[in-house]
LOMILUM-501911 format. One line per 3 residues: their letters; for each residue x, y, z of N, C-alpha, C. Coordinates in Angstrom, 2 decimals, always signed. Example, Ala and Ser with C-alpha at 12.3 -4.5 7.8 and 13.67 -1.06 7.14 Angstrom:
! residues 2
AS) +13.19:-5.69:+7.80:+12.30:-4.50:+7.80:+13.20:-3.30:+7.80 ~ +12.85:-2.25:+7.08:+13.67:-1.06:+7.14:+12.90:+0.03:+7.87
END
This chain:
! residues 230
MRI) +12.91:+3.92:+11.44:+12.06:+4.30:+10.32:+10.59:+4.17:+10.72 ~ +9.82:+5.17:+10.37:+8.38:+5.11:+10.61:+7.70:+4.67:+9.32 ~ +6.97:+3.56:+9.39:+6.25:+3.05:+8.22:+4.76:+3.29:+8.45
VGL) +4.21:+4.21:+7.69:+2.81:+4.58:+7.81:+1.99:+3.71:+6.87 ~ +0.94:+3.10:+7.39:+0.05:+2.30:+6.56:-1.08:+3.16:+6.02 ~ -1.31:+3.11:+4.72:-2.40:+3.85:+4.09:-3.30:+2.88:+3.36
SGG) -4.57:+2.87:+3.72:-5.51:+1.97:+3.06:-6.85:+2.67:+2.89 ~ -7.75:+1.98:+2.26:-9.08:+2.52:+1.99:-9.82:+1.50:+1.16 ~ -10.67:+1.97:+0.28:-11.40:+1.07:-0.60:-11.43:+1.67:-1.99
IAS) -11.92:+0.91:-2.92:-12.02:+1.38:-4.29:-12.89:+2.65:-4.33 ~ -12.40:+3.67:-5.00:-13.11:+4.95:-5.15:-13.33:+5.68:-3.83 ~ -12.47:+5.38:-2.83:-12.60:+6.08:-1.55:-11.82:+7.39:-1.53
GKS) -10.89:+7.53:-2.48:-10.04:+8.73:-2.49:-8.67:+8.48:-1.89 ~ -8.30:+7.21:-1.75:-7.00:+6.87:-1.18:-5.86:+7.43:-2.03 ~ -6.01:+7.38:-3.33:-4.97:+7.89:-4.22:-4.77:+9.39:-4.04
TVS) -5.84:+10.10:-3.76:-5.73:+11.54:-3.49:-4.85:+11.78:-2.28 ~ -5.09:+11.04:-1.22:-4.29:+11.19:+0.00:-2.86:+10.74:-0.24 ~ -2.68:+9.68:-1.01:-1.33:+9.21:-1.34:-0.55:+10.31:-2.06
NLF) -1.20:+10.99:-2.99:-0.54:+12.07:-3.72:-0.22:+13.26:-2.81 ~ -1.03:+13.46:-1.79:-0.75:+14.53:-0.84:+0.52:+14.23:-0.04 ~ +0.71:+12.96:+0.32:+1.96:+12.59:+1.00:+3.15:+12.86:+0.08
KAN) +3.04:+12.46:-1.18:+4.14:+12.68:-2.13:+4.43:+14.17:-2.29 ~ +3.36:+14.98:-2.34:+3.53:+16.42:-2.50:+4.24:+17.04:-1.31 ~ +4.22:+16.34:-0.18:+4.90:+16.83:+1.02:+6.22:+16.09:+1.26
SIP) +6.77:+15.56:+0.17:+8.11:+14.94:+0.18:+8.21:+13.69:+1.05 ~ +7.09:+13.01:+1.24:+7.11:+11.73:+1.96:+6.96:+10.62:+0.92 ~ +7.97:+9.76:+0.77:+7.90:+8.73:-0.27:+6.80:+7.71:-0.01
VVD) +6.19:+7.26:-1.08:+5.08:+6.31:-1.00:+5.42:+5.05:-1.78 ~ +5.28:+3.91:-1.15:+5.39:+2.62:-1.83:+3.97:+2.22:-2.22 ~ +3.69:+2.24:-3.51:+2.33:+2.03:-4.02:+2.17:+0.59:-4.48
ADV) +1.35:-0.18:-3.77:+1.16:-1.59:-4.10:+0.49:-1.76:-5.46 ~ -0.36:-0.81:-5.87:-1.01:-0.91:-7.17:+0.01:-0.82:-8.31 ~ +0.99:+0.06:-8.15:+2.05:+0.18:-9.16:+2.86:-1.11:-9.23
IAR) +3.18:-1.66:-8.07:+3.93:-2.92:-8.02:+3.12:-4.04:-8.65 ~ +1.82:-4.06:-8.37:+0.95:-5.10:-8.94:+0.92:-5.02:-10.46 ~ +0.95:-3.81:-11.00:+0.99:-3.66:-12.46:+2.33:-4.16:-13.01
DVL) +3.41:-3.88:-12.27:+4.73:-4.30:-12.73:+4.88:-5.81:-12.76 ~ +4.32:-6.50:-11.76:+4.48:-7.96:-11.70:+3.60:-8.67:-12.71 ~ +2.74:-7.91:-13.41:+1.90:-8.51:-14.46:+2.40:-8.16:-15.85
KNG) +3.55:-7.49:-15.94:+4.07:-7.13:-17.25:+4.50:-8.36:-18.03 ~ +4.39:-8.26:-19.32:+4.70:-9.36:-20.24:+6.06:-9.98:-19.94 ~ +6.06:-11.29:-19.70:+7.29:-12.02:-19.50:+7.73:-12.20:-18.07
TGG) +7.08:-11.51:-17.13:+7.47:-11.64:-15.72:+6.93:-12.95:-15.15 ~ +7.42:-13.30:-13.97:+6.94:-14.51:-13.32:+5.46:-14.45:-13.01 ~ +4.99:-13.29:-12.55:+3.56:-13.12:-12.28:+2.72:-13.27:-13.53
WRR) +3.20:-12.69:-14.62:+2.51:-12.79:-15.92:+2.38:-14.25:-16.34 ~ +3.46:-15.01:-16.22:+3.43:-16.41:-16.64:+2.43:-17.22:-15.82 ~ +2.41:-16.98:-14.51:+1.47:-17.72:-13.65:+0.03:-17.39:-13.98
VVK) -0.25:-16.10:-14.19:-1.62:-15.68:-14.46:-2.10:-16.19:-15.81 ~ -1.25:-16.09:-16.82:-1.64:-16.57:-18.16:-1.85:-18.08:-18.15 ~ -0.99:-18.79:-17.43:-1.15:-20.25:-17.34:-2.46:-20.62:-16.68
TFG) -2.87:-19.84:-15.68:-4.09:-20.16:-14.92:-5.36:-19.69:-15.63 ~ -5.34:-18.48:-16.17:-6.55:-17.89:-16.74:-6.63:-17.99:-18.27 ~ -5.55:-18.41:-18.89:-5.58:-18.64:-20.32:-5.16:-17.43:-21.14
PEI) -4.73:-17.65:-22.39:-4.25:-16.56:-23.25:-5.33:-15.58:-23.67 ~ -6.59:-15.92:-23.42:-7.67:-15.01:-23.82:-7.68:-13.73:-23.00 ~ -6.92:-13.68:-21.92:-6.87:-12.45:-21.12:-5.81:-11.49:-21.64
LQD) -5.12:-11.88:-22.72:-4.03:-11.05:-23.24:-4.52:-10.10:-24.34 ~ -3.85:-8.96:-24.42:-4.07:-8.04:-25.53:-3.20:-8.47:-26.71 ~ -3.34:-7.78:-27.82:-2.55:-8.13:-29.01:-1.06:-7.98:-28.79
DGE) -0.67:-7.07:-27.89:+0.76:-6.86:-27.63:+1.33:-7.82:-26.59 ~ +0.50:-8.75:-26.10:+0.97:-9.72:-25.13:+0.80:-9.31:-23.69 ~ +0.43:-8.06:-23.45:+0.19:-7.61:-22.08:-1.17:-8.10:-21.60
VDR) -1.30:-8.24:-20.29:-2.58:-8.66:-19.71:-3.61:-7.55:-19.89 ~ -4.77:-7.91:-20.37:-5.90:-6.98:-20.46:-6.50:-6.88:-19.06 ~ -6.10:-5.87:-18.32:-6.50:-5.76:-16.92:-8.01:-5.60:-16.77
AKL) -8.64:-4.93:-17.72:-10.10:-4.76:-17.65:-10.79:-6.11:-17.80 ~ -10.31:-6.92:-18.74:-10.92:-8.24:-18.95:-10.67:-9.15:-17.75 ~ -9.45:-9.10:-17.22:-9.14:-9.91:-16.04:-9.98:-9.46:-14.86
GQI) -10.18:-8.14:-14.74:-11.01:-7.62:-13.66:-12.44:-8.11:-13.73 ~ -12.98:-8.16:-14.95:-14.35:-8.65:-15.12:-14.47:-10.10:-14.67 ~ -13.43:-10.88:-14.93:-13.44:-12.30:-14.55:-13.42:-12.46:-13.03
VFS) -12.48:-11.79:-12.38:-12.26:-12.05:-10.96:-13.27:-11.33:-10.07 ~ -13.79:-10.19:-10.51:-14.74:-9.49:-9.66:-16.13:-10.10:-9.72 ~ -16.37:-10.97:-10.67:-17.66:-11.66:-10.75:-17.59:-13.07:-10.17
DPA) -16.39:-13.47:-9.74:-16.20:-14.83:-9.23:-15.21:-14.80:-8.06 ~ -15.71:-14.81:-6.82:-14.83:-14.73:-5.64:-13.76:-15.81:-5.61 ~ -14.07:-17.01:-6.06:-13.09:-18.10:-6.04:-11.92:-17.79:-6.96
RRQ) -12.20:-17.27:-8.15:-11.13:-16.95:-9.09:-10.35:-15.72:-8.62 ~ -11.02:-14.83:-7.91:-10.32:-13.67:-7.35:-9.31:-14.12:-6.30 ~ -9.68:-15.09:-5.48:-8.76:-15.62:-4.48:-7.56:-16.30:-5.13
ILN) -7.83:-16.99:-6.23:-6.74:-17.64:-6.96:-5.76:-16.60:-7.48 ~ -6.29:-15.52:-8.06:-5.42:-14.46:-8.58:-4.59:-13.85:-7.46 ~ -5.22:-13.60:-6.33:-4.49:-13.02:-5.19:-3.37:-13.94:-4.72
RLL) -3.64:-15.23:-4.68:-2.60:-16.18:-4.25:-1.45:-16.24:-5.25 ~ -1.78:-16.15:-6.54:-0.75:-16.21:-7.56:+0.21:-15.02:-7.48 ~ -0.36:-13.84:-7.24:+0.44:-12.62:-7.31:+1.02:-12.19:-5.96
APF) +0.46:-12.69:-4.86:+0.88:-12.23:-3.53:+2.39:-12.32:-3.30 ~ +3.05:-13.44:-3.64:+4.51:-13.51:-3.38:+5.29:-12.45:-4.16 ~ +4.90:-12.21:-5.40:+5.61:-11.22:-6.23:+5.38:-9.81:-5.70
ISR) +4.15:-9.52:-5.31:+3.84:-8.19:-4.81:+4.54:-7.95:-3.47 ~ +4.53:-8.95:-2.60:+5.19:-8.80:-1.29:+6.68:-8.53:-1.46 ~ +7.32:-9.28:-2.36:+8.75:-9.06:-2.60:+9.00:-7.66:-3.14
GIF) +8.12:-7.22:-4.03:+8.26:-5.89:-4.60:+8.14:-4.81:-3.54 ~ +7.19:-4.98:-2.63:+6.98:-3.99:-1.56:+8.21:-3.93:-0.65 ~ +8.69:-5.08:-0.22:+9.84:-5.09:+0.70:+11.10:-4.56:+0.02
WEV) +11.25:-4.81:-1.27:+12.41:-4.29:-1.99:+12.36:-2.76:-2.05 ~ +11.17:-2.20:-2.32:+11.03:-0.74:-2.37:+11.28:-0.12:-1.00 ~ +10.78:-0.78:+0.05:+11.02:-0.28:+1.41:+12.51:-0.31:+1.71
FKL) +13.19:-1.39:+1.33:+14.63:-1.50:+1.59:+15.40:-0.38:+0.88 ~ +15.04:-0.09:-0.36:+15.74:+0.96:-1.11:+15.56:+2.31:-0.44 ~ +14.37:+2.57:+0.09:+14.12:+3.84:+0.78:+14.87:+3.88:+2.11
WVK) +14.98:+2.72:+2.76:+15.75:+2.63:+4.01:+17.22:+2.96:+3.75 ~ +17.77:+2.40:+2.67:+19.16:+2.65:+2.33:+19.39:+4.13:+2.05 ~ +18.40:+4.79:+1.45:+18.53:+6.21:+1.14:+18.41:+7.09:+2.39
GYK) +17.99:+6.48:+3.51:+17.97:+7.22:+4.76:+16.67:+7.92:+5.10 ~ +15.59:+7.57:+4.42:+14.30:+8.20:+4.74:+13.85:+7.78:+6.14 ~ +13.34:+8.74:+6.89:+12.88:+8.45:+8.24:+11.41:+8.02:+8.26
TIV) +10.63:+8.53:+7.31:+9.20:+8.20:+7.25:+8.83:+7.83:+5.82 ~ +8.13:+6.71:+5.68:+7.61:+6.32:+4.37:+6.16:+5.88:+4.54 ~ +5.45:+5.81:+3.43:+4.05:+5.40:+3.45:+3.88:+4.15:+2.60
LDI) +3.22:+3.14:+3.14:+2.83:+1.96:+2.37:+1.39:+2.14:+1.94 ~ +1.18:+2.39:+0.66:-0.16:+2.57:+0.09:-0.62:+1.22:-0.42 ~ -1.42:+0.53:+0.40:-1.81:-0.84:+0.08:-3.32:-1.02:+0.27
PLL) -4.08:-1.19:-0.81:-5.53:-1.41:-0.67:-5.85:-2.61:+0.22 ~ -5.05:-3.68:+0.09:-5.29:-4.90:+0.86:-4.36:-4.98:+2.08 ~ -4.16:-3.84:+2.72:-3.25:-3.77:+3.87:-3.63:-4.77:+4.96
FEA) -4.91:-4.84:+5.29:-5.37:-5.73:+6.36:-5.45:-7.18:+5.87 ~ -5.94:-7.36:+4.64:-6.07:-8.70:+4.11:-4.71:-9.40:+4.01 ~ -3.68:-8.62:+3.66:-2.34:-9.18:+3.52:-1.57:-9.22:+4.84
KLD) -2.21:-8.80:+5.93:-1.61:-8.78:+7.27:-0.40:-7.85:+7.37 ~ -0.28:-6.90:+6.45:+0.83:-5.97:+6.50:+0.57:-4.82:+7.45 ~ -0.65:-4.75:+7.98:-0.96:-3.71:+8.97:-0.10:-3.88:+10.23
RLT) +0.39:-5.11:+10.46:+1.23:-5.38:+11.64:+2.59:-4.69:+11.53 ~ +2.97:-4.29:+10.32:+4.27:-3.66:+10.12:+4.19:-2.14:+10.09 ~ +2.98:-1.59:+10.21:+2.81:-0.15:+10.02:+2.22:+0.52:+11.26
KPI) +2.63:+1.77:+11.47:+2.13:+2.56:+12.59:+2.48:+4.03:+12.34 ~ +1.51:+4.92:+12.24:+0.08:+4.68:+12.38:-0.54:+4.14:+11.09 ~ -1.77:+3.68:+11.21:-2.54:+3.23:+10.06:-3.57:+4.30:+9.73
VVV) -3.53:+4.78:+8.49:-4.46:+5.81:+8.02:-5.44:+5.16:+7.06 ~ -6.72:+5.29:+7.34:-7.76:+4.76:+6.46:-8.56:+5.92:+5.87 ~ -8.68:+5.91:+4.55:-9.49:+6.91:+3.86:-10.90:+6.32:+3.70
WVD) -11.86:+6.99:+4.29:-13.23:+6.45:+4.38:-14.20:+7.35:+3.62 ~ -15.20:+6.73:+2.99:-16.35:+7.46:+2.44:-17.60:+6.66:+2.79 ~ -18.74:+7.32:+2.79:-19.97:+6.59:+3.06:-20.30:+5.71:+1.85
PET) -21.01:+4.60:+2.05:-21.24:+3.62:+0.98:-21.88:+4.19:-0.28 ~ -22.85:+5.07:-0.14:-23.53:+5.61:-1.32:-22.59:+6.48:-2.14 ~ -21.79:+7.29:-1.46:-20.82:+8.13:-2.17:-19.79:+7.27:-2.89
QLQ) -19.33:+6.23:-2.23:-18.37:+5.32:-2.84:-18.95:+4.69:-4.11 ~ -20.20:+4.25:-4.03:-20.86:+3.61:-5.18:-20.98:+4.58:-6.35 ~ -21.46:+5.78:-6.07:-21.67:+6.75:-7.14:-20.35:+7.18:-7.77
RLM) -19.33:+7.37:-6.96:-18.03:+7.77:-7.49:-17.43:+6.68:-8.37 ~ -17.57:+5.43:-7.95:-17.02:+4.33:-8.73:-17.74:+4.20:-10.07 ~ -19.06:+4.31:-10.06:-19.83:+4.21:-11.30:-19.43:+5.32:-12.27
ARD) -19.27:+6.54:-11.73:-18.91:+7.68:-12.58:-17.47:+7.57:-13.08 ~ -16.57:+7.12:-12.22:-15.15:+7.06:-12.58:-14.86:+6.02:-13.64 ~ -15.42:+4.81:-13.47:-15.08:+3.69:-14.34:-16.16:+3.34:-15.35
GLS) -17.26:+4.11:-15.36:-18.33:+3.84:-16.30:-18.99:+2.49:-16.09 ~ -19.16:+2.09:-14.83:-19.72:+0.78:-14.51:-21.21:+0.87:-14.23 ~ -21.88:-0.24:-14.41:-23.27:-0.33:-13.99:-23.30:-0.43:-12.47
EEQ) -24.48:-0.26:-11.88:-24.57:-0.36:-10.42:-24.17:-1.75:-9.95 ~ -24.58:-2.78:-10.68:-24.25:-4.16:-10.29:-22.74:-4.40:-10.34 ~ -22.10:-3.93:-11.42:-20.66:-4.10:-11.54:-19.92:-3.36:-10.43
ARN) -20.38:-2.16:-10.13:-19.72:-1.37:-9.09:-19.88:-2.04:-7.72 ~ -21.07:-2.54:-7.45:-21.30:-3.21:-6.16:-20.44:-4.47:-6.04 ~ -20.28:-5.19:-7.14:-19.44:-6.39:-7.11:-18.01:-6.04:-6.73
RID) -17.51:-4.94:-7.26:-16.14:-4.54:-6.97:-15.99:-4.05:-5.54 ~ -16.98:-3.34:-5.06:-16.94:-2.87:-3.67:-17.05:-4.05:-2.71 ~ -17.96:-4.98:-3.01:-18.17:-6.12:-2.13:-16.98:-7.08:-2.13
AQM) -16.10:-6.96:-3.14:-14.92:-7.83:-3.20:-13.87:-7.44:-2.17 ~ -14.02:-6.27:-1.55:-13.06:-5.79:-0.57:-13.69:-5.78:+0.82 ~ -12.83:-5.77:+1.84:-13.33:-5.56:+3.19:-14.05:-4.22:+3.25
SLD) -15.09:-4.16:+4.05:-15.87:-2.92:+4.12:-15.04:-1.79:+4.75 ~ -15.30:-0.58:+4.27:-14.62:+0.58:+4.83:-15.01:+0.80:+6.29 ~ -16.23:+0.44:+6.63:-16.65:+0.59:+8.03:-15.82:-0.30:+8.95
WKR) -15.49:-1.50:+8.47:-14.64:-2.39:+9.28:-13.23:-1.84:+9.35 ~ -12.71:-1.39:+8.22:-11.34:-0.89:+8.20:-11.16:+0.31:+9.12 ~ -12.17:+1.17:+9.19:-12.03:+2.36:+10.03:-11.92:+1.99:+11.50
TKA) -12.48:+0.82:+11.90:-12.36:+0.40:+13.29:-10.93:-0.04:+13.62 ~ -10.14:-0.36:+12.59:-8.77:-0.82:+12.79:-7.75:+0.30:+12.58 ~ -8.23:+1.48:+12.23:-7.33:+2.58:+11.90:-6.91:+3.36:+13.13
DVV) -5.72:+3.94:+13.05:-5.29:+4.91:+14.06:-5.82:+6.29:+13.71 ~ -5.95:+6.54:+12.41:-6.44:+7.82:+11.92:-7.40:+7.56:+10.76 ~ -8.54:+8.23:+10.78:-9.51:+8.11:+9.69:-9.65:+9.46:+9.00
IDN) -9.52:+9.44:+7.68:-9.78:+10.64:+6.87:-11.12:+10.44:+6.17 ~ -12.10:+11.26:+6.52:-13.42:+11.18:+5.91:-13.40:+11.97:+4.61 ~ -13.46:+11.24:+3.50:-13.37:+11.86:+2.18:-14.74:+11.94:+1.50
SGP) -15.80:+11.93:+2.29:-17.14:+11.95:+1.72:-17.53:+13.32:+1.18 ~ -16.89:+14.37:+1.72:-17.27:+15.72:+1.34:-16.33:+16.34:+0.34 ~ -16.31:+17.67:+0.28:-15.44:+18.39:-0.66:-13.96:+18.17:-0.36
LEG) -13.14:+18.45:-1.37:-11.70:+18.26:-1.23:-11.12:+19.11:-0.11 ~ -11.69:+20.29:+0.11:-11.18:+21.17:+1.15:-11.20:+20.49:+2.51 ~ -12.24:+19.72:+2.77:-12.33:+19.00:+4.04:-11.27:+17.94:+4.16
TLE) -11.00:+17.25:+3.06:-9.95:+16.24:+3.06:-8.59:+16.87:+3.30 ~ -8.33:+18.00:+2.67:-7.05:+18.69:+2.84:-6.84:+19.12:+4.28 ~ -7.91:+19.58:+4.90:-7.81:+20.01:+6.30:-7.48:+18.83:+7.21
QFQ) -8.13:+17.70:+6.97:-7.84:+16.52:+7.78:-6.42:+16.01:+7.52 ~ -5.99:+16.11:+6.27:-4.64:+15.62:+5.93:-3.57:+16.41:+6.67 ~ -3.76:+17.70:+6.83:-2.76:+18.51:+7.51:-2.53:+18.02:+8.94
KVL) -3.60:+17.57:+9.59:-3.47:+17.02:+10.95:-2.71:+15.69:+10.92 ~ -2.98:+14.89:+9.89:-2.28:+13.62:+9.75:-0.80:+13.87:+9.49 ~ -0.51:+14.86:+8.66:+0.88:+15.18:+8.32:+1.68:+15.55:+9.56
IQV) +1.07:+16.32:+10.45:+1.75:+16.69:+11.69:+2.06:+15.44:+12.51 ~ +1.13:+14.50:+12.53:+1.31:+13.29:+13.34:+2.42:+12.41:+12.78 ~ +2.46:+12.23:+11.47:+3.43:+11.28:+10.90:+4.83:+11.87:+10.76
TRP) +4.95:+13.19:+10.87:+6.28:+13.81:+10.75:+6.85:+14.22:+12.10 ~ +6.20:+13.84:+13.19:+6.74:+14.13:+14.52:+8.05:+13.36:+14.69 ~ +8.88:+13.74:+15.67:+10.16:+13.04:+15.86:+9.96:+11.54:+16.06
LSW) +10.91:+10.77:+15.56:+10.84:+9.31:+15.68:+10.97:+8.88:+17.13 ~ +10.27:+7.81:+17.47:+10.48:+7.19:+18.78:+11.83:+6.48:+18.76 ~ +12.31:+6.05:+19.93:+13.58:+5.34:+19.97:+13.53:+4.05:+19.16
TEF) +12.40:+3.38:+19.21:+12.26:+2.14:+18.42:+12.32:+2.44:+16.94 ~ +11.60:+3.46:+16.50:+11.60:+3.84:+15.09:+12.98:+4.29:+14.64 ~ +13.66:+5.04:+15.51:+15.01:+5.49:+15.17:+15.95:+4.29:+15.02
GLS) +15.78:+3.31:+15.90:+16.63:+2.13:+15.83:+16.45:+1.35:+14.55 ~ +15.25:+1.45:+13.95:+14.98:+0.75:+12.69:+15.40:+1.54:+11.47 ~ +15.76:+2.79:+11.66:+16.18:+3.63:+10.53:+17.63:+3.35:+10.18
RAG) +18.08:+3.83:+9.02:+19.47:+3.64:+8.64:+20.41:+4.34:+9.62 ~ +20.01:+5.55:+10.02:+20.83:+6.30:+10.98:+20.94:+5.55:+12.30 ~ +19.83:+4.96:+12.74:+19.86:+4.19:+13.98:+20.74:+2.97:+13.86
ALS) +20.63:+2.27:+12.73:+21.46:+1.07:+12.52:+22.93:+1.44:+12.49 ~ +23.27:+2.56:+11.85:+24.66:+3.01:+11.80:+25.16:+3.38:+13.19 ~ +24.27:+3.99:+13.98:+24.65:+4.35:+15.36:+24.99:+3.12:+16.17
VLV) +24.15:+2.09:+16.01:+24.41:+0.84:+16.72:+25.73:+0.23:+16.26 ~ +25.96:+0.25:+14.93:+27.19:-0.32:+14.39:+28.42:+0.42:+14.93 ~ +28.34:+1.75:+14.92:+29.46:+2.54:+15.43:+29.70:+2.24:+16.91
SVI) +28.61:+2.12:+17.68:+28.74:+1.82:+19.11:+29.42:+0.48:+19.33 ~ +29.05:-0.50:+18.52:+29.65:-1.83:+18.64:+31.14:-1.76:+18.31 ~ +31.47:-1.05:+17.22:+32.88:-0.94:+16.82:+33.70:-0.24:+17.90
VGV) +33.15:+0.86:+18.42:+33.85:+1.59:+19.48:+34.03:+0.70:+20.70 ~ +32.99:-0.07:+21.05:+33.07:-0.97:+22.19:+34.14:-2.03:+22.01 ~ +34.21:-2.60:+20.80:+35.20:-3.63:+20.51:+36.61:-3.05:+20.59
LAC) +36.77:-1.86:+20.01:+38.09:-1.22:+20.05:+38.52:-0.88:+21.47 ~ +37.55:-0.40:+22.27:+37.86:-0.05:+23.66:+38.29:-1.29:+24.45 ~ +37.57:-2.38:+24.21:+37.93:-3.62:+24.89:+39.32:-4.10:+24.48
SIL) +39.63:-3.94:+23.19:+40.94:-4.37:+22.68:+42.06:-3.57:+23.32 ~ +41.81:-2.24:+23.45:+42.82:-1.37:+24.04:+43.05:-1.71:+25.51 ~ +41.95:-1.97:+26.23:+42.05:-2.27:+27.65:+42.77:-3.60:+27.91
QK) +42.67:-4.53:+26.96:+43.27:-5.84:+27.13:+44.77:-5.80:+26.87 ~ +45.27:-4.73:+26.21:+46.69:-4.64:+25.89:+47.50:-4.16:+27.09
END
């Protein structure tokens, strides 16, 4: 199985690229979706977060007010680290469970869409790593326009993540999303060719088909040995 790492930064356009993979029938494990699920009312993640940050972060229906929680953690690095530590085990389990389900279904290539790919050290499990990059000013303006934030609020959210310039140095492939969508689409087509090339022997061995091949080989070997011993 080929596990492609997809990362970027807030308002970099990573979700656009993620949707392009889906449109080309490549399944995507989205860490943001998993993070929302582990914060649903009554889950283990929900209980830990409410216990730590207090019931004032809840909406009337008992769900976490993500906007209010975001304001708390993006203005306080220490509390943001606490939130990450609380949710990391639940998110990691969710990611591995989704990967396992796709493995069982026999997919040869999947994408891990994880904003904190490098911070969580999950980049070690992915190859190639695709980083969606934009220049800092474009990122700032897009974030302010998208979420209706002040410049200070937007900068706080951007500064809470590793810089895109650093991430691009760790990438195998960089998609520059600073310009029009047409440019991004053109770059994506080149990435698509790369990630859909035939699997290497190592990747094949990690796939369901590869595992079954190994199992069949072992069974055949055992049976052959049994026959020869008779």
